[in-house]
C-alpha positions as a Markdown table, in Angstrom:
| # | Residue | x | y | z |
|---|---|---|---|---|
| 1 | Met | 0.0 | 0.0 | 0.0 |
| 2 | Ser | 1.1 | 3.6 | -0.6 |
| 3 | Ala | 2.0 | 6.1 | 2.1 |
| 4 | Leu | -0.7 | 8.2 | 3.6 |
| 5 | Pro | -1.8 | 11.2 | 1.6 |
| 6 | Arg | -0.9 | 14.6 | 2.7 |
| 7 | Thr | -3.2 | 16.0 | 5.3 |
| 8 | Gly | -6.3 | 17.8 | 4.3 |
| 9 | Ser | -8.1 | 20.7 | 5.9 |
| 10 | Arg | -6.9 | 22.1 | 9.2 |
| 11 | Ile | -9.0 | 22.4 | 12.3 |
| 12 | Arg | -6.7 | 25.1 | 13.5 |
| 13 | Pro | -4.2 | 27.2 | 11.6 |
| 14 | His | -0.4 | 27.4 | 11.5 |
| 15 | Arg | 0.8 | 23.9 | 11.0 |
| 16 | Arg | 4.2 | 22.9 | 12.1 |
| 17 | Arg | 6.2 | 19.7 | 12.3 |
| 18 | Leu | 5.5 | 17.6 | 15.3 |
| 19 | Thr | 8.3 | 16.8 | 17.6 |
| 20 | Ala | 8.8 | 13.2 | 18.8 |
| 21 | Ala | 7.3 | 13.9 | 22.2 |
| 22 | Ala | 4.6 | 11.4 | 22.4 |
| 23 | Val | 3.1 | 13.0 | 25.2 |
| 24 | Ala | 1.3 | 16.3 | 24.6 |
| 25 | Leu | -0.8 | 17.2 | 27.5 |
| 26 | Pro | -3.3 | 19.7 | 28.9 |
| 27 | Ile | -3.2 | 21.6 | 32.2 |
| 28 | Leu | -4.4 | 19.3 | 34.9 |
| 29 | Phe | -6.7 | 19.3 | 37.9 |
| 30 | Gly | -8.4 | 22.5 | 39.2 |
| 31 | Ala | -6.2 | 24.4 | 41.6 |
| 32 | Leu | -3.1 | 22.8 | 40.2 |
| 33 | Ala | -3.8 | 24.0 | 36.7 |
| 34 | Ala | -1.2 | 26.7 | 37.1 |
| 35 | Cys | 1.4 | 24.1 | 38.0 |
| 36 | Gly | 1.1 | 22.6 | 34.6 |
| 37 | Tyr | 1.2 | 18.9 | 35.3 |
| 38 | Gly | -0.1 | 17.1 | 32.3 |
| 39 | Ser | 0.3 | 20.2 | 30.1 |
| 40 | Asp | 3.0 | 18.6 | 27.9 |
| 41 | Lys | 2.5 | 20.0 | 24.5 |
| 42 | Ser | 3.8 | 19.6 | 21.0 |
| 43 | Asp | 4.2 | 23.0 | 19.5 |
| 44 | Asp | 0.6 | 23.8 | 18.7 |
| 45 | Ala | -2.7 | 22.4 | 19.9 |
| 46 | Lys | -4.0 | 21.6 | 16.5 |
| 47 | Ala | -5.2 | 18.7 | 14.4 |
| 48 | Ser | -5.4 | 17.8 | 10.7 |
| 49 | Thr | -7.7 | 15.3 | 9.1 |
| 50 | Ala | -6.5 | 12.7 | 6.6 |
| 51 | Pro | -8.6 | 11.1 | 4.0 |
| 52 | Ala | -10.4 | 7.9 | 4.9 |
| 53 | Ala | -8.9 | 4.6 | 4.0 |
| 54 | Thr | -10.5 | 2.6 | 1.1 |
| 55 | Thr | -12.4 | -0.5 | 2.1 |
| 56 | Ala | -12.4 | -3.6 | 0.1 |
| 57 | Ala | -15.3 | -4.1 | -2.3 |
| 58 | Gly | -18.0 | -6.2 | -0.8 |
| 59 | Ala | -16.3 | -6.4 | 2.6 |
| 60 | Lys | -18.7 | -6.9 | 5.5 |
| 61 | Lys | -19.2 | -3.9 | 7.8 |
| 62 | Leu | -19.1 | -4.3 | 11.6 |
| 63 | Ser | -21.6 | -2.5 | 13.8 |
| 64 | Ala | -20.4 | 1.0 | 12.8 |
| 65 | Asp | -20.1 | 2.3 | 9.3 |
| 66 | Gln | -16.8 | 4.0 | 10.2 |
| 67 | Val | -14.3 | 4.4 | 13.0 |
| 68 | Arg | -12.5 | 7.7 | 13.5 |
| 69 | Ile | -8.8 | 7.2 | 14.6 |
| 70 | Gly | -6.5 | 9.8 | 16.0 |
| 71 | Phe | -2.7 | 9.8 | 16.3 |
| 72 | Phe | 0.4 | 11.9 | 16.0 |
| 73 | Pro | 2.8 | 12.0 | 13.1 |
| 74 | Asn | 5.5 | 10.8 | 15.4 |
| 75 | Leu | 7.7 | 7.7 | 15.7 |
| 76 | Thr | 6.3 | 6.9 | 19.2 |
| 77 | His | 3.0 | 6.4 | 17.3 |
| 78 | Ala | 4.6 | 3.8 | 15.0 |
| 79 | Thr | 1.7 | 1.4 | 15.4 |
| 80 | Pro | -0.9 | 3.6 | 13.6 |
| 81 | Leu | 1.7 | 4.9 | 11.1 |
| 82 | Val | 2.8 | 1.5 | 10.0 |
| 83 | Gly | -0.5 | -0.4 | 10.5 |
| 84 | Leu | -2.4 | 2.1 | 8.4 |
| 85 | Lys | 0.2 | 2.0 | 5.6 |
| 86 | Glu | 0.4 | -1.8 | 5.6 |
| 87 | Gly | -3.4 | -2.2 | 5.8 |
| 88 | Phe | -3.5 | -4.2 | 9.0 |
| 89 | Phe | -6.3 | -2.2 | 10.5 |
| 90 | Gln | -8.5 | -2.2 | 7.4 |
| 91 | Gln | -8.1 | -6.0 | 7.0 |
| 92 | Glu | -9.6 | -6.5 | 10.5 |
| 93 | Leu | -12.3 | -3.8 | 10.1 |
| 94 | Gly | -13.6 | -5.2 | 6.8 |
| 95 | Gly | -16.2 | -2.9 | 5.3 |
| 96 | Thr | -16.1 | -0.5 | 8.2 |
| 97 | Thr | -14.3 | 2.6 | 7.0 |
| 98 | Ile | -11.3 | 4.2 | 8.8 |
| 99 | Lys | -11.3 | 8.0 | 9.1 |
| 100 | Gln | -7.9 | 9.3 | 10.2 |
| 101 | Ala | -7.1 | 12.5 | 12.1 |
| 102 | Thr | -3.6 | 13.6 | 13.0 |
| 103 | Phe | -2.8 | 15.8 | 16.0 |
| 104 | Asn | 0.1 | 17.9 | 17.1 |
| 105 | Ala | -0.8 | 18.0 | 20.8 |
| 106 | Gly | -2.5 | 15.9 | 23.4 |
| 107 | Pro | -5.1 | 18.5 | 24.5 |
| 108 | Ala | -6.5 | 18.7 | 20.9 |
| 109 | Glu | -6.8 | 14.9 | 20.7 |
| 110 | Ile | -8.6 | 14.7 | 24.1 |
| 111 | Glu | -10.9 | 17.5 | 23.1 |
| 112 | Ala | -11.7 | 15.7 | 19.8 |
| 113 | Leu | -12.4 | 12.5 | 21.7 |
| 114 | Asn | -14.7 | 14.3 | 24.2 |
| 115 | Ala | -16.5 | 16.1 | 21.3 |
| 116 | Gly | -17.0 | 12.8 | 19.4 |
| 117 | Ser | -14.8 | 13.8 | 16.5 |
| 118 | Ile | -12.6 | 10.7 | 17.0 |
| 119 | Asp | -13.5 | 7.4 | 18.6 |
| 120 | Ile | -10.1 | 5.8 | 19.3 |
| 121 | Gly | -6.7 | 7.5 | 19.7 |
| 122 | Trp | -3.0 | 6.9 | 20.3 |
| 123 | Ile | -1.7 | 9.2 | 23.0 |
| 124 | Gly | 0.7 | 9.6 | 25.9 |
| 125 | Pro | -0.2 | 8.5 | 29.5 |
| 126 | Ser | -0.5 | 11.9 | 31.1 |
| 127 | Pro | -3.2 | 13.3 | 28.7 |
| 128 | Ala | -5.1 | 10.0 | 29.2 |
| 129 | Ile | -4.9 | 10.4 | 32.9 |
| 130 | Asn | -5.9 | 14.1 | 32.6 |
| 131 | Gly | -8.9 | 13.3 | 30.4 |
| 132 | Tyr | -10.1 | 10.5 | 32.6 |
| 133 | Thr | -9.8 | 12.5 | 35.8 |
| 134 | Lys | -11.3 | 15.8 | 34.5 |
| 135 | Ser | -14.3 | 13.9 | 33.3 |
| 136 | Asp | -14.8 | 12.0 | 36.6 |
| 137 | Gly | -13.9 | 8.8 | 34.9 |
| 138 | Lys | -16.6 | 9.1 | 32.2 |
| 139 | Ser | -14.8 | 10.1 | 29.0 |
| 140 | Leu | -12.3 | 7.4 | 28.1 |
| 141 | Arg | -10.6 | 4.1 | 28.8 |
| 142 | Ile | -7.1 | 3.0 | 28.1 |
| 143 | Ile | -7.5 | -0.2 | 26.1 |
| 144 | Ser | -3.9 | -1.2 | 25.1 |
| 145 | Gly | -0.3 | -0.2 | 25.1 |
| 146 | Ser | 1.6 | 0.9 | 22.0 |
| 147 | Ala | 5.1 | 2.1 | 22.8 |
| 148 | Ser | 7.8 | 2.3 | 25.4 |
| 149 | Gly | 11.0 | 4.3 | 25.7 |
| 150 | Gly | 12.5 | 6.9 | 23.5 |
| 151 | Val | 13.5 | 9.5 | 26.2 |
| 152 | Lys | 17.1 | 10.4 | 27.0 |
| 153 | Leu | 19.2 | 12.9 | 28.9 |
| 154 | Val | 21.6 | 14.3 | 26.4 |
| 155 | Val | 24.4 | 16.8 | 27.5 |
| 156 | Asn | 27.2 | 19.0 | 26.4 |
| 157 | Pro | 30.2 | 16.6 | 26.8 |
| 158 | Lys | 32.6 | 19.6 | 27.4 |
| 159 | Lys | 30.6 | 20.7 | 30.5 |
| 160 | Ile | 29.1 | 17.4 | 31.7 |
| 161 | Lys | 31.0 | 14.2 | 31.8 |
| 162 | Thr | 29.3 | 12.2 | 34.6 |
| 163 | Leu | 25.9 | 12.2 | 36.2 |
| 164 | Ala | 27.3 | 14.0 | 39.2 |
| 165 | Asp | 28.3 | 16.9 | 36.8 |
| 166 | Val | 24.6 | 17.6 | 36.1 |
| 167 | Lys | 24.4 | 19.5 | 39.5 |
| 168 | Gly | 24.7 | 23.2 | 38.9 |
| 169 | Lys | 23.9 | 22.9 | 35.2 |
| 170 | Lys | 21.0 | 24.1 | 33.0 |
| 171 | Ile | 18.9 | 21.2 | 31.8 |
| 172 | Ala | 16.0 | 21.6 | 29.4 |
| 173 | Thr | 12.6 | 19.8 | 29.5 |
| 174 | Pro | 9.8 | 20.3 | 27.0 |
| 175 | Gln | 7.4 | 22.0 | 29.5 |
| 176 | Leu | 6.6 | 22.6 | 33.1 |
| 177 | Gly | 4.9 | 19.4 | 34.4 |
| 178 | Asn | 5.1 | 17.4 | 31.2 |
| 179 | Thr | 6.1 | 13.8 | 31.4 |
| 180 | Gln | 9.8 | 14.4 | 30.8 |
| 181 | Asp | 9.8 | 17.3 | 33.2 |
| 182 | Val | 8.4 | 15.1 | 36.0 |
| 183 | Ala | 10.9 | 12.4 | 35.1 |
| 184 | Leu | 13.8 | 14.8 | 35.5 |
| 185 | Leu | 12.5 | 16.3 | 38.7 |
| 186 | Asn | 12.1 | 12.8 | 40.1 |
| 187 | Trp | 15.6 | 11.8 | 39.1 |
| 188 | Ile | 17.0 | 15.0 | 40.7 |
| 189 | Lys | 15.2 | 14.1 | 43.9 |
| 190 | Ser | 16.6 | 10.6 | 43.8 |
| 191 | Arg | 20.1 | 12.0 | 43.9 |
| 192 | Gly | 19.3 | 14.1 | 47.0 |
| 193 | Trp | 19.4 | 17.4 | 45.1 |
| 194 | Lys | 16.6 | 20.0 | 45.5 |
| 195 | Val | 14.8 | 22.0 | 42.9 |
| 196 | Asp | 11.7 | 24.2 | 43.2 |
| 197 | Ala | 9.3 | 22.5 | 40.8 |
| 198 | Gln | 7.5 | 25.7 | 39.8 |
| 199 | Ser | 10.5 | 28.0 | 39.1 |
| 200 | Gly | 12.9 | 25.3 | 38.1 |
| 201 | Lys | 15.6 | 26.8 | 40.3 |
| 202 | Gly | 17.8 | 24.9 | 42.7 |
| 203 | Asp | 20.7 | 22.5 | 42.5 |
| 204 | Val | 19.9 | 22.0 | 38.9 |
| 205 | Ser | 18.4 | 24.8 | 36.7 |
| 206 | Val | 15.4 | 23.2 | 34.9 |
| 207 | Ile | 14.8 | 25.2 | 31.8 |
| 208 | Arg | 11.4 | 24.6 | 30.2 |
| 209 | Thr | 12.0 | 24.9 | 26.5 |
| 210 | Asp | 9.8 | 23.8 | 23.6 |
| 211 | Asn | 11.3 | 20.8 | 21.7 |
| 212 | Ser | 11.2 | 22.8 | 18.4 |
| 213 | Ile | 13.8 | 25.3 | 19.7 |
| 214 | Thr | 15.8 | 23.1 | 22.1 |
| 215 | Pro | 18.5 | 22.3 | 19.5 |
| 216 | Gln | 19.1 | 26.0 | 18.9 |
| 217 | Ala | 19.1 | 26.7 | 22.6 |
| 218 | Tyr | 21.8 | 24.0 | 22.9 |
| 219 | Lys | 23.8 | 25.5 | 20.0 |
| 220 | Asn | 23.9 | 29.0 | 21.5 |
| 221 | Gly | 24.8 | 27.7 | 25.0 |
| 222 | Ser | 21.5 | 28.6 | 26.7 |
| 223 | Ile | 21.3 | 25.1 | 28.0 |
| 224 | Asp | 23.9 | 22.5 | 29.0 |
| 225 | Gly | 21.7 | 19.5 | 28.2 |
| 226 | Ala | 18.1 | 18.3 | 27.9 |
| 227 | Trp | 15.8 | 15.5 | 29.2 |
| 228 | Val | 13.8 | 15.0 | 26.0 |
| 229 | Pro | 12.0 | 12.5 | 23.8 |
| 230 | Glu | 13.2 | 11.3 | 20.4 |
| 231 | Pro | 13.9 | 12.6 | 17.8 |
| 232 | Thr | 14.8 | 15.8 | 19.8 |
| 233 | Ala | 17.5 | 13.8 | 21.6 |
| 234 | Ser | 19.1 | 12.7 | 18.3 |
| 235 | Lys | 18.8 | 16.2 | 16.9 |
| 236 | Leu | 20.9 | 17.4 | 19.8 |
| 237 | Val | 23.4 | 14.6 | 19.2 |
| 238 | Asp | 23.7 | 15.9 | 15.7 |
| 239 | Glu | 24.7 | 19.2 | 17.3 |
| 240 | Gly | 27.5 | 17.5 | 19.3 |
| 241 | Ala | 25.7 | 16.4 | 22.4 |
| 242 | Lys | 26.2 | 13.0 | 24.0 |
| 243 | Val | 23.7 | 10.7 | 25.5 |
| 244 | Leu | 24.4 | 10.6 | 29.3 |
| 245 | Leu | 21.3 | 8.6 | 30.4 |
| 246 | Asp | 18.5 | 6.6 | 28.7 |
| 247 | Glu | 15.4 | 6.9 | 30.9 |
| 248 | Ser | 14.6 | 3.3 | 30.2 |
| 249 | Thr | 17.5 | 2.2 | 32.4 |
| 250 | Leu | 15.6 | 3.7 | 35.4 |
| 251 | Trp | 12.6 | 1.5 | 35.0 |
| 252 | Pro | 12.0 | -2.2 | 35.7 |
| 253 | Asn | 12.8 | -4.3 | 32.7 |
| 254 | Lys | 13.9 | -1.0 | 31.0 |
| 255 | Gln | 10.3 | -0.3 | 30.0 |
| 256 | Phe | 7.9 | 2.6 | 30.7 |
| 257 | Val | 4.9 | 3.7 | 28.8 |
| 258 | Ile | 5.2 | 6.5 | 26.3 |
| 259 | Thr | 2.1 | 5.8 | 24.1 |
| 260 | Asn | -1.2 | 4.1 | 24.9 |
| 261 | Val | -4.4 | 3.4 | 23.0 |
| 262 | Ile | -7.6 | 5.1 | 24.3 |
| 263 | Val | -11.2 | 4.9 | 23.3 |
| 264 | Ser | -14.3 | 6.9 | 24.0 |
| 265 | Gln | -16.4 | 5.1 | 26.6 |
| 266 | Lys | -19.5 | 5.8 | 24.5 |
| 267 | Phe | -18.0 | 4.2 | 21.4 |
| 268 | Leu | -16.7 | 1.2 | 23.4 |
| 269 | Thr | -20.2 | 0.6 | 24.8 |
| 270 | Ala | -21.9 | 0.9 | 21.4 |
| 271 | His | -19.4 | -0.8 | 19.2 |
| 272 | Pro | -17.2 | -3.3 | 21.0 |
| 273 | Asp | -16.8 | -5.4 | 17.8 |
| 274 | Val | -15.2 | -2.4 | 16.1 |
| 275 | Val | -12.9 | -1.7 | 19.1 |
| 276 | Glu | -11.9 | -5.4 | 19.1 |
| 277 | Ala | -11.1 | -5.2 | 15.4 |
| 278 | Val | -8.9 | -2.1 | 15.9 |
| 279 | Leu | -7.1 | -4.0 | 18.7 |
| 280 | Arg | -6.6 | -7.0 | 16.5 |
| 281 | Gly | -5.0 | -4.6 | 13.9 |
| 282 | Ser | -2.8 | -3.1 | 16.6 |
| 283 | Val | -1.6 | -6.4 | 17.9 |
| 284 | Lys | -0.9 | -7.6 | 14.3 |
| 285 | Thr | 0.9 | -4.4 | 13.5 |
| 286 | Asn | 3.1 | -4.5 | 16.6 |
| 287 | Ala | 4.1 | -8.1 | 15.8 |
| 288 | Trp | 4.9 | -7.2 | 12.3 |
| 289 | Ile | 7.0 | -4.2 | 13.3 |
| 290 | Asn | 9.0 | -6.3 | 15.7 |
| 291 | Ala | 9.5 | -9.0 | 13.0 |
| 292 | Asn | 10.4 | -6.5 | 10.3 |
| 293 | Pro | 12.1 | -3.5 | 12.0 |
| 294 | Glu | 13.9 | -2.1 | 9.0 |
| 295 | Lys | 10.8 | -2.2 | 6.7 |
| 296 | Ala | 8.7 | -0.8 | 9.5 |
| 297 | Lys | 11.2 | 2.0 | 10.1 |
| 298 | Ala | 11.0 | 2.9 | 6.4 |
| 299 | Asp | 7.2 | 2.8 | 6.5 |
| 300 | Ala | 7.1 | 5.1 | 9.5 |
| 301 | Asn | 9.4 | 7.6 | 8.0 |
| 302 | Ala | 7.5 | 7.6 | 4.7 |
| 303 | Gln | 4.4 | 8.3 | 6.7 |
| 304 | Leu | 6.1 | 11.2 | 8.4 |
| 305 | Lys | 7.1 | 12.6 | 5.1 |
| 306 | Ala | 3.6 | 12.3 | 3.7 |
| 307 | Leu | 2.0 | 13.9 | 6.8 |
| 308 | Thr | 4.6 | 16.6 | 7.6 |
| 309 | Gln | 6.4 | 17.0 | 4.2 |
| 310 | Lys | 9.7 | 16.2 | 5.8 |
| 311 | Ala | 11.3 | 12.8 | 6.6 |
| 312 | Leu | 13.9 | 12.3 | 9.3 |
| 313 | Pro | 17.5 | 11.9 | 8.2 |
| 314 | Ala | 19.2 | 8.6 | 9.0 |
| 315 | Ser | 21.3 | 10.2 | 11.7 |
| 316 | Gln | 18.2 | 11.0 | 13.7 |
| 317 | Leu | 15.8 | 8.3 | 12.5 |
| 318 | Asp | 18.1 | 5.3 | 13.3 |
| 319 | Pro | 18.9 | 6.0 | 17.0 |
| 320 | Ala | 15.4 | 7.2 | 17.6 |
| 321 | Trp | 13.8 | 4.1 | 16.2 |
| 322 | Gln | 16.2 | 1.8 | 18.0 |
| 323 | Ser | 15.2 | 3.4 | 21.4 |
| 324 | Ile | 11.5 | 2.9 | 20.9 |
| 325 | Lys | 9.8 | -0.4 | 21.6 |
| 326 | Val | 6.3 | -1.2 | 20.3 |
| 327 | Leu | 4.3 | -3.5 | 22.5 |
| 328 | Asp | 0.7 | -4.4 | 23.5 |
| 329 | Asp | 1.2 | -4.1 | 27.2 |
| 330 | Pro | 0.1 | -0.7 | 28.5 |
| 331 | Leu | 2.6 | -0.9 | 31.3 |
| 332 | Ala | 0.0 | 0.3 | 33.7 |
| 333 | Ser | 2.3 | 0.1 | 36.7 |
| 334 | Thr | 4.6 | 2.7 | 35.1 |
| 335 | Ala | 1.8 | 5.1 | 34.3 |
| 336 | Lys | 0.7 | 4.8 | 38.0 |
| 337 | Ala | 4.3 | 5.5 | 39.0 |
| 338 | Glu | 4.6 | 8.5 | 36.8 |
| 339 | Ala | 1.5 | 10.0 | 38.4 |
| 340 | Glu | 3.0 | 9.3 | 41.9 |
| 341 | His | 6.2 | 11.1 | 40.8 |
| 342 | Ala | 4.2 | 14.1 | 39.8 |
| 343 | Val | 2.5 | 14.1 | 43.2 |
| 344 | Ala | 5.8 | 13.8 | 45.0 |
| 345 | Ala | 7.1 | 16.8 | 43.0 |
| 346 | Gly | 4.1 | 18.8 | 44.2 |
| 347 | Leu | 2.7 | 19.2 | 40.7 |
| 348 | Leu | -0.4 | 17.0 | 41.1 |
| 349 | Lys | -2.9 | 16.0 | 43.7 |
| 350 | Ser | -3.4 | 12.3 | 44.1 |
| 351 | Pro | -5.7 | 11.3 | 41.2 |
| 352 | Arg | -8.3 | 8.6 | 41.4 |
| 353 | Leu | -7.4 | 6.2 | 38.5 |
| 354 | Asp | -9.6 | 3.3 | 39.4 |
| 355 | Gly | -11.2 | 2.0 | 36.2 |
| 356 | Ile | -9.0 | 3.9 | 33.8 |
| 357 | Tyr | -8.0 | 0.7 | 32.1 |
| 358 | Asp | -10.3 | -1.7 | 30.3 |
| 359 | Leu | -8.1 | -4.5 | 28.9 |
| 360 | Arg | -10.7 | -7.2 | 28.5 |
| 361 | Leu | -10.9 | -7.0 | 24.7 |
| 362 | Leu | -7.1 | -6.8 | 24.3 |
| 363 | Asn | -6.7 | -9.8 | 26.6 |
| 364 | Lys | -9.3 | -11.7 | 24.6 |
| 365 | Val | -7.3 | -11.0 | 21.4 |
| 366 | Leu | -4.0 | -11.9 | 23.0 |
| 367 | Ala | -5.4 | -15.1 | 24.6 |
| 368 | Glu | -7.0 | -16.3 | 21.3 |
| 369 | Gln | -3.6 | -16.2 | 19.6 |
| 370 | Gly | -1.8 | -17.8 | 22.5 |
| 371 | Asp | 0.0 | -14.7 | 23.8 |
| 372 | Pro | 0.3 | -13.7 | 27.5 |
| 373 | Thr | -2.4 | -11.4 | 28.8 |
| 374 | Val | -1.5 | -8.1 | 30.3 |
| 375 | Ser | -2.3 | -6.4 | 33.6 |
| 376 | Ala | -4.1 | -3.2 | 34.6 |
| 377 | Ala | -2.1 | -3.0 | 37.8 |
| 378 | Gly | -5.3 | -2.9 | 39.8 |
| 379 | Leu | -6.7 | 0.1 | 37.9 |
| 380 | Gly | -9.4 | -1.5 | 35.8 |
| 381 | Glu | -11.1 | -4.6 | 34.3 |
| 382 | Gln | -8.5 | -7.2 | 33.1 |
């Protein structure tokens, strides 16, 4: 199948290239809104719609005529990028049409889900937590995992040679309270150093800098390093930075959630057969990516070029792709831990996450093909 067509009409103006931050989040939770936890953004909160996929002639429809799928043109969203290009989702959906929408920020995707503009989406854990909490548990469910990893601490090797050298330096994160910001604050705390979460001042100067300008900030010496997702990390390496720490090494089994699959609760209730078909396509795609990593990488980059008009060069694509792992497990325990880290940093009140996961359909799909089922870590139906 050919690459996705270029995006169509814009919901909001001023398009830009999406960074690899899989997690683009809104401001969270009432009185803590000013704190910014969960406000991880891409560069603009905007979306674009892509043409619907073509269904096979005479294919049987499921209970819905169409399913509206949202995702980012981003390597951490490799599952929809590759699965749509290779046709795995359409094969499972039969005569039910896929309508695609791409987003450049988590808030826009959550807004679209709540408004009924999309039914299913690939998104980072923090916007999913935000959407679930702000709706009192009524808007969405996390129904599958999709990707792990792809976040690194990269530094100026002339100024920082060891982890201990980070103390007293200026380290960028994408935004106050975003997933990488919380991870850096938690790491700083683990070393016994102190930083005021709001101002970023302390033993380490945490500089909140949009991913789109972080490479330039590094070039001009405004920052000494950055805790950022791919491909921003590899862009910095192209500017002479060195990888000092891969965040995956801080997690059990070197895995932590960067992308999950969410669904509108209304759509899940009305069309479980369609949701199951999408999950079958997701599981099939992830298995194919892991079995065909080079072809999948080329597919994903072709999709990025089709959607953003610019592919990634090999110097950025190869290390970024290598650090991202696609998987079906939502790694629920790591999402729970990420929320706990935000609470410890003073950026978040303890959220009620009971019921945020519904993994019953995913586990049905996995069990039917003889794969191990996955856990909701006590936060939902399994």
